[in-house]
C-alpha positions in Angstrom: -9.8 -23.8 -14.0 -13.5 -25.0 -12.3 -16.5 -23.0 -12.5 -17.9 -21.8 -9.1 -21.5 -22.2 -8.1 -23.4 -19.6 -9.4 -26.0 -19.4 -6.6 -26.3 -16.6 -4.1 -24.0 -15.7 -1.6 -25.6 -17.2 1.0 -23.4 -15.8 3.8 -23.1 -12.2 4.4 -22.7 -11.1 8.1 -23.5 -7.9 9.1 -20.5 -5.3 10.2 -22.9 -2.4 11.8 -21.8 -3.1 15.0 -18.6 -3.9 14.3 -16.5 -1.3 16.6 -12.8 -1.1 17.3 -12.1 2.0 17.6 -13.2 3.7 21.4 -14.6 8.1 21.6 -11.5 9.7 22.4 -13.2 11.0 25.5 -11.6 7.3 26.7 -8.3 8.5 26.7 -6.0 8.0 28.9 -3.2 10.9 30.0 -0.6 8.2 29.8 0.3 4.2 28.3 3.3 2.1 28.3 3.3 2.4 24.8 2.2 5.3 22.2 1.2 4.1 18.7 0.9 6.6 16.0 -0.8 5.4 12.1 -2.6 2.0 12.0 -0.6 0.5 8.8 1.1 -2.6 8.8 3.9 -0.9 10.8 1.4 -0.3 13.4 -1.0 -2.5 13.6 1.4 -5.0 14.3 3.4 -3.3 17.0 0.1 -2.5 18.1 -1.0 -6.5 18.3 2.3 -7.1 19.8 2.9 -4.7 22.4 -0.4 -5.4 24.0 0.1 -9.5 23.6 3.7 -8.3 25.9 0.3 -6.8 28.6 1.8 -4.1 27.8 -1.0 -0.4 27.8 -1.3 0.5 24.4 -2.9 3.7 22.5 -3.0 3.6 19.0 -4.3 7.1 17.1 -5.1 7.1 13.7 -5.5 10.4 11.4 -8.6 8.8 9.7 -12.1 7.4 9.9 -12.7 3.4 11.0 -14.4 2.1 7.8 -15.9 -2.0 7.8 -17.2 -3.5 5.2 -20.2 -1.8 4.2 -19.1 1.6 4.0 -16.4 1.7 1.3 -17.5 4.0 -1.9 -18.8 1.8 -5.0 -19.9 4.7 -7.2 -17.9 7.6 -9.0 -20.0 10.6 -6.7 -19.1 8.6 -3.4 -15.4 7.6 -4.7 -14.7 11.6 -5.2 -16.2 12.8 -1.9 -13.4 10.7 -0.2 -10.6 11.8 -2.3 -8.3 14.4 -0.2 -5.5 15.9 -2.5 -3.0 18.1 -1.8 -0.9 20.2 -3.5 2.8 21.1 -3.0 3.6 24.6 -2.8 -0.1 25.5 -1.8 -2.7 26.0 1.0 -5.2 23.7 -1.6 -6.8 21.0 -0.3 -9.6 19.1 -1.9 -12.0 17.2 0.4 -10.9 16.4 4.2 -8.4 15.3 5.9 -10.0 12.2 7.0 -10.7 10.8 3.7 -10.4 7.3 2.5 -8.0 8.3 -0.5 -5.4 10.3 0.3 -3.6 12.0 -2.7 -0.4 14.0 -2.6 1.1 15.9 -5.8 4.6 17.3 -6.3 6.0 17.9 -9.4 7.2 15.1 -10.7 5.8 12.6 -8.1 1.7 11.7 -7.5 1.5 9.4 -4.2 -1.6 7.2 -3.6 -2.2 6.1 0.0 -4.8 5.1 2.1 -6.4 6.6 5.1 -7.8 5.4 7.4 -8.3 2.5 10.4 -6.0 0.0 8.6 -3.6 2.4 6.4 -3.7 1.7 2.7 -4.3 -2.1 3.7 -7.9 -0.8 3.1 -7.2 0.2 -0.4 -4.0 -1.7 -1.8 -4.3 -4.9 -3.7 -3.3 -7.6 -1.3 -0.5 -8.9 -3.0 2.1 -11.0 -0.3 5.5 -11.4 -2.9 8.9 -11.7 -1.1 11.3 -9.3 -2.8 14.3 -10.4 -4.3 16.9 -11.8 -2.2 19.3 -9.7 -4.5 17.5 -6.4 -2.7 18.8 -7.4 0.8 22.4 -8.1 -0.1 22.6 -4.2 -1.1 25.1 -2.6 1.9 22.3 0.4 2.3 20.5 -1.6 4.8 22.8 -2.0 8.4 25.1 -4.7 8.8 23.0 -5.9 11.6 20.2 -7.0 9.5 21.8 -8.4 6.7 23.3 -11.2 9.5 19.8 -11.6 10.8 18.1 -12.4 7.2 17.6 -15.9 8.6 15.4 -15.3 11.5 13.8 -12.3 8.7 12.7 -14.6 5.9 12.0 -17.4 9.0 10.5 -16.4 12.1 9.4 -13.2 11.7 8.1 -14.0 8.2 5.7 -16.7 9.8 4.7 -14.3 12.1 3.1 -12.2 9.3 2.0 -15.0 7.4 -0.2 -16.2 10.4 -1.8 -13.7 10.8 -2.8 -11.8 7.1 -3.3 -15.3 5.6 -2.0 -15.0 1.7 -3.2 -17.2 -0.7 -3.7 -18.0 -4.4 -7.1 -17.5 -6.3 -8.3 -21.3 -5.9 -8.8 -23.5 -8.7 -13.0 -24.1 -7.9 -13.5 -20.2 -8.6 -14.4 -19.6 -12.3 -11.0 -18.5 -14.7 -10.7 -15.1 -14.7 -10.8 -13.3 -18.5 -8.6 -10.6 -17.6 -6.1 -14.7 -16.4 -6.4 -15.2 -20.4 -4.9 -12.7 -21.3 -2.3 -11.9 -18.8 -0.9 -15.8 -19.7 -0.9 -14.4 -23.5 1.2 -11.5 -22.8 3.5 -14.0 -20.7 3.8 -16.4 -23.5 5.4 -13.5 -25.8 7.7 -11.6 -23.1 8.9 -15.4 -21.9 9.8 -15.6 -25.6 11.2 -12.1 -25.8 13.3 -13.2 -22.5 14.7 -17.0 -23.8 13.3 -17.8 -20.3 10.5 -20.9 -19.5 7.4 -19.8 -19.3 6.7 -21.3 -15.3 9.6 -19.2 -14.3 8.0 -16.0 -15.1 4.0 -16.7 -14.8 3.1 -17.0 -11.4 -0.2 -16.7 -9.2 0.3 -14.6 -6.4 -0.4 -14.9 -3.2 -3.1 -11.9 -1.9 -4.8 -11.6 1.8 -8.2 -12.6 0.5 -10.4 -15.0 2.3 -12.1 -17.7 -0.3 -13.9 -19.7 2.0 -16.9 -18.8 4.3 -15.7 -18.6 8.4 -18.2 -18.1 10.8 -15.2 -16.7 12.9 -11.7 -16.6 11.5 -8.5 -16.5 13.9 -8.9 -13.3 15.9 -12.6 -13.7 16.0 -14.4 -11.4 13.2 -16.6 -13.5 10.5 -15.6 -13.5 7.0 -17.3 -14.4 3.9 -15.6 -16.0 1.0 -15.1 -13.4 -1.7 -17.8 -12.8 -4.8 -15.1 -11.3 -7.6 -16.3 -7.9 -6.9 -12.8 -6.7 -8.1 -12.8 -3.8 -5.5 -9.9 -4.8 -3.7 -8.4 -1.3 -4.3 -12.0 0.8 -3.3 -12.1 -0.8 -0.2 -14.0 -4.6 0.6 -17.6 -4.3 1.0 -17.4 -8.0 1.6 -15.3 -8.4 4.2 -13.9 -11.2 2.0 -10.1 -9.3 2.5 -7.7 -9.7 4.5 -6.9 -5.8 5.8 -5.4 -5.4 9.2 -9.0 -4.5 10.7 -9.3 -8.4 10.1 -6.1 -9.6 12.0 -3.5 -7.5 13.8 -6.3 -5.1 14.8 -8.3 -6.9 16.5 -6.3 -8.7 18.1 -4.6 -5.7 19.7 -8.0 -4.8 20.7 -8.7 -8.1 22.0 -5.7 -7.7 24.2 -5.9 -4.3 25.3 -5.0 -1.8 22.5 -7.3 1.5 22.8 -7.9 2.4 19.4 -8.8 6.2 18.3 -9.6 7.3 14.6 -9.4 10.8 13.5 -7.2 11.8 15.4 -4.0 14.0 13.9 -0.2 14.0 15.7 1.5 16.8 14.6 4.7 16.6 16.8 6.4 14.4 19.3 8.9 16.1 22.0 10.7 14.5 25.3 10.2 15.1 28.3 14.1 13.9 30.0 12.7 14.7 33.6 10.4 11.8 33.1 11.2 9.5 30.5 8.5 9.5 28.8 7.6 11.4 25.2 4.8 13.5 24.7 2.7 13.0 21.7 0.9 16.3 20.5 -2.9 15.5 19.2 -5.6 17.8 17.5 -9.4 15.8 17.3 -11.2 16.0 13.7 -13.9 18.8 14.9 -16.3 20.4 12.6 -14.5 19.4 8.9 -11.0 20.0 10.3 -8.2 19.2 12.9 -8.9 21.5 16.4 -6.0 24.0 16.3 -6.0 23.2 20.2 -3.5 20.8 20.8 -3.8 17.9 23.5 -0.8 15.8 25.0 -0.8 12.5 25.8 2.4 10.5 27.4 4.4 7.2 27.4 7.7 5.8 28.1 7.7 4.1 24.6 6.3 5.7 20.8 6.5 4.0 17.5 5.7 6.3 14.6 3.7 3.8 11.8 2.1 6.4 9.3 4.1 5.6 6.5 6.7 7.4 3.8 5.1 10.2 4.3 2.7 10.5 7.6 6.2 8.9 10.1 8.2 11.3 8.0 5.5 14.0 8.3 5.5 13.9 11.9 9.5 14.4 12.5 9.9 16.6 10.1 7.4 18.8 12.0 8.9 17.7 15.2 12.5 18.8 14.3 11.7 22.0 12.5 10.8 23.4 15.7 13.3 22.5 17.7 11.6 19.4 19.6 14.2 16.5 18.3 17.7 16.6 17.1 17.1 14.3 14.7 19.5 12.7 11.6 20.2 15.3 8.5 19.2 12.3 6.6 15.4 12.8 7.9 13.2 12.9 4.5 16.5 11.4 2.0 15.9 8.2 0.3 12.2 8.3 -1.1 11.6 6.1 -3.6 8.2 5.1 -5.3 9.4 1.9 -5.8 9.6 1.7 -9.7 5.9 1.6 -9.9 3.7 2.6 -13.2 0.9 1.8 -14.9 0.2 0.7 -18.1 -2.8 -0.1 -20.4 -3.5 -2.7 -22.8 -6.5 -1.0 -24.7 -9.1 -1.5 -27.6 -7.7 -5.8 -27.6 -8.8 -8.4 -29.6 -10.2 -10.2 -26.2 -13.3 -8.8 -24.4 -12.5 -8.0 -20.8 -13.6 -7.3 -17.7 -11.8 -4.1 -16.9 -13.8 -2.7 -13.5 -15.3 -3.6 -10.4 -18.7 -3.8 -10.3 -21.0 -3.6 -7.3 -21.7 -5.6 -3.7 -25.0 -6.3 -4.6 -24.3 -7.7 -8.3 -21.2 -9.9 -7.3 -23.1 -11.9 -4.5 -25.4 -12.9 -7.0 -22.6 -14.9 -9.1 -18.8 -15.0 -8.6 -18.8 -14.9 -13.0 -19.8 -11.7 -13.2 -17.0 -9.9 -11.1 -13.6 -9.4 -12.5 -11.9 -10.4 -9.5 -9.5 -9.9 -7.4 -7.8 -6.7 -7.5 -4.2 -8.7 -8.6 -4.2 -12.5 -9.6 -1.0 -13.1 -11.4 2.0 -11.4 -12.1 4.7 -11.7 -15.2 7.9 -11.8 -13.2 10.7 -10.4 -14.5 13.4 -10.0 -12.0 15.7 -12.5 -13.1 16.2 -11.4 -16.7 19.2 -13.7 -17.4 21.0 -12.0 -15.0 20.5 -8.8 -15.9 20.6 -7.6 -12.5 18.2 -6.4 -9.9 18.5 -2.6 -11.3 17.0 -3.3 -15.1 14.1 -6.0 -13.1 10.9 -5.4 -12.8 7.2 -7.2 -12.6 3.9 -6.8 -14.4 0.5 -7.6 -12.6 -2.7 -8.0 -14.0 -4.8 -4.7 -12.0 -8.4 -4.2 -12.1 -10.2 -0.9 -11.3 -12.8 -0.8 -8.8 -16.5 0.5 -9.3 -15.6 4.1 -7.7 -13.1 5.3 -10.7 -14.5 4.1 -13.3 -15.9 7.0 -14.8 -12.4 8.2 -14.5 -10.9 5.6 -15.7 -13.0 5.6 -18.7 -12.9 9.0 -19.8 -9.5 9.1 -19.2 -8.7 6.4 -21.3 -11.2 6.8 -24.6 -11.3 10.4 -24.8 -8.0 11.9 -23.9 -5.4 9.7 -23.9 -6.7 6.9 -27.1 -6.6 9.9 -29.3 -3.2 11.6 -28.5 -1.0 9.2 -26.4 -2.2 5.3 -27.8 0.3 3.0 -30.0 -0.9 0.5 -32.0 1.2 -2.6 -31.4 -0.1 -3.8 -34.8 -0.8 -1.4 -37.0 -2.5 -2.8 -40.6 -4.1 -5.4 -38.8 -8.1 -5.1 -38.2 -8.2 -1.5 -38.2 -12.3 -1.4 -39.3 -12.8 -4.1 -36.2 -10.8 -1.7 -34.0 -12.5 1.5 -35.2 -15.9 -0.4 -34.5 -15.1 -1.2 -31.1 -14.2 2.0 -30.0 -17.1 4.0 -31.4 -19.5 0.8 -30.0 -17.7 1.0 -26.5 -16.2 -2.3 -27.2 -12.3 -0.5 -27.1 -12.8 0.0 -23.1 -14.1 -3.1 -21.9 -11.8 -4.9 -23.8 -8.9 -3.3 -21.8 -6.1 -4.6 -19.3 -4.4 -2.8 -16.8 -1.2 -3.7 -16.3 0.7 -3.0 -12.7 4.4 -2.8 -12.4 7.6 -2.4 -9.9 11.0 -1.6 -10.9 14.4 -0.2 -9.2 14.7 3.3 -9.4 17.1 5.4 -7.6 15.8 5.8 -3.9 17.2 9.4 -4.4 13.8 11.6 -3.4 13.6 13.4 -0.4 10.2 14.2 1.5 10.2 18.1 2.3 7.5 20.0 4.5 5.5 22.1 2.8 5.3 24.7 5.1 1.4 26.4 3.5 -0.3 23.3 4.6 2.2 21.8 7.5 2.3 18.6 5.1 5.1 16.7 2.9 6.3 16.9 -0.3 8.5 14.5 -3.0 11.0 16.5 -4.1 12.5 14.4 -7.0 13.4 15.5 -10.0 14.0 14.1 -13.2 12.7 10.1 -11.2 10.6 9.5 -14.7 13.3 9.5 -16.6 15.1 6.7 -14.8 15.7 3.9 -17.6 14.1 1.6 -15.1 10.4 2.9 -16.6 12.1 3.0 -19.8 12.0 -0.9 -19.4 8.7 -1.1 -17.8 6.9 0.7 -20.7 9.4 -1.7 -23.7 7.5 -4.7 -21.3 4.0 -3.3 -21.2 4.0 -2.7 -24.9 5.1 -6.0 -25.6 2.7 -7.2 -23.9 0.0 -5.4 -26.0 1.2 -6.2 -29.1 0.4 -9.8 -28.0 -3.2 -9.1 -27.2 -3.4 -7.0 -30.1 -4.3 -3.8 -28.7 -3.4 0.1 -28.5 -0.7 0.6 -25.7 -1.6 3.5 -23.5 1.3 4.5 -21.4 0.5 5.8 -17.8 -0.7 9.3 -18.8 1.8 11.1 -16.0 4.3 9.4 -18.1 4.0 9.6 -21.4 0.2 10.5 -22.2 -1.2 13.5 -22.7 -1.1 15.2 -18.9 3.0 14.6 -19.5 2.9 16.2 -22.4 1.0 19.1 -21.3 3.5 19.8 -18.5 6.7 18.8 -20.2 7.5 16.2 -17.3 8.1 12.9 -17.5 5.5 11.9 -14.4 5.8 9.0 -11.8 2.4 7.5 -9.9 3.0 5.7 -7.0 0.9 3.8 -4.9 4.1 2.0 -2.4 6.1 5.4 -1.1 8.9 3.9 0.5 12.2 5.6 2.6 12.0 9.2 4.4 13.4 7.9 8.0 15.8 4.6 6.1 17.6 2.5 8.5 21.6 2.9 8.7 24.2 2.5 11.0 24.2 5.8 12.0 22.6 9.2 12.3 25.5 10.1 8.9 23.9 7.0 7.3 20.0 6.7 8.1 17.0 8.3 10.8 16.8 5.1 12.2 19.0 1.9 13.4 18.3 -1.6 12.1 15.9 -2.1 15.0 13.9 1.0 14.0 15.1 3.1 16.4 15.3 7.0 15.8 19.1 8.4 16.1 20.5 11.3 17.9 21.4 13.9 15.0 24.5 12.2 13.3 25.4 10.0 16.1 25.1 6.5 16.5 23.1 7.6 20.2 19.3 6.7 20.1 16.3 8.5 21.4 15.5 6.0 24.4 11.9 4.7 23.4 11.2 6.1 19.9 11.0 3.9 17.2 9.8 4.5 13.5 8.0 0.7 11.6 6.8 1.2 8.5 7.8 1.6 4.8 9.5 5.0 6.1 12.5 3.0 7.3 12.8 0.8 4.0 16.0 2.3 2.6 15.8 1.6 -1.1 13.5 0.2 -3.8 12.2 -3.0 -3.1 10.5 -3.7 -7.1 7.7 -5.7 -5.8 4.8 -5.2 -3.5 5.9 -4.3 -0.4 4.0 -4.9 2.2 4.8 -8.4 2.9 8.4 -6.6 3.5 7.4 -4.1 5.4 5.6 -6.4 7.9 8.6 -8.9 8.7 10.8 -5.7 9.0 8.5 -4.8 11.7 8.0 -7.8 13.0 11.5 -8.3 13.4 11.5 -4.9 15.1 9.4 -5.9 17.6 11.0 -8.8 18.1 14.6 -7.0 19.0 12.2 -3.6 21.2 10.8 -7.1 23.3 14.3 -8.3 23.7 15.6 -4.8 24.7 13.2 -4.2 27.3 12.5 -7.4 28.5 9.4 -7.6 27.5 7.7 -11.6 26.2 5.3 -11.5 23.6 2.6 -13.9 24.0 2.5 -15.0 20.3 0.5 -18.2 21.3 -2.3 -16.4 23.0 -5.4 -17.3 21.3 -8.1 -14.8 23.1 -10.3 -13.4 20.2 -11.8 -10.0 19.9 -15.6 -11.0 20.9 -17.6 -9.8 17.5 
């Protein structure tokens, strides 16, 4: 790769006055469409409904975040951590904090809370899922018969808005890319597969060119390689949803409100409309006095936990008749992580401050993920044996706990020397001097689990938890474990597995725990309410029948009925675009996809 200029970043727009949300005093009593949540599904729905000329209200529990607002230090990151533990009222932090962690007996879920959802803290990867995934009959037949359009028109709509691209050749080659290629060569040899078949660049939602105005009217500088994608982009280069779909919705008239929690929804049959019960955030909590707004169409876009939580609350209060499958088919998406610790290769394992990165793109570790070792076609071993490995980078806000866990907790207790007897003195010297940590590669993996988890309502705190006993014992996690260990051996490092799965925490708890950043399911698609919670269009079934609630939809990762085995954002977005296309057809709306109206920044 070529080397980029080391000159200071010159284009640095200010986002201080960039506001998509409005004060809650501006909210109206009724709209054509109410959307709850602002992840990929909710943001897409807001854009498309507004482009159809409908009055739109979007409600988001989290805060509005702008480039420059995100935490970059450990203390600042800790202040933005909300933690809910199953079976207790205990919650650390505030319910609007950025990093939303739910701890259950076998599963830990991390998701983003804010305007833009988890797009604010994800690694931006736009990979298609394996075509074999859609052959599973768990998907409704109507969707399986519509794959040409889903993978054609719907997919193109997402790409046109999200603008994924690969890490460019004119940027500096990253140390982690060199290490990852070494690992790929070794795994390609083991799997007897050509290197170019498994080692690839990942398309990522990141901007690498200075843009005075992007396609929706927002200024965006080029990526400065700071490596803080998963902590929040303070540069403005990351194509989070508040850089595309959300300002597009705003430009076409949508009303957006943040720090508002929707707890339940109910039906007013006389008026043929939905009642959305919400509470504003006041003095550190959501006000106990609920308010109501109405609309004939309601779209839930709160994700696998958020949307399922609302429907479970509504069902428990006898406000809605819903499928007995509600909460079922939850999947961790086979997520796991492993670490190649104390390798021979000097690496840059964590992000650096935006200020430092702006001086020289060569100083930072690069975007959160740039490369993938794609082992989804392991000589026709079947999709259940497939997995992907990606070159992860931990944000600067998590550096201290990351270093402490690896160096002081896991290295002495769970690290496996993959090259025993080789360079032992050098390894010891690196550990003493701290180079063992700087020579660490983080490997993120996705695979295919059984999708047999259940999202349950926790009566103690009103939120949900995951009931998925024994998920960590799945063969998919053992397969990934062996793959990361082999990759570590090629780097002459010490393999440290996910601490919750096989590290110190797992040993203390006697449980192989799973950490997921890609929770899916809970409101899975089906042919009827006996098989799923929503139809192939995302419309909510009435009980276990084939009838649907008029105008009530779910459009997010909750409706994905199985593990995808890869970063799910592109698939979720494609399915959401399809749902909106079908909703518009059913209601006789015309979505103006060609409008070039831009947000007035």
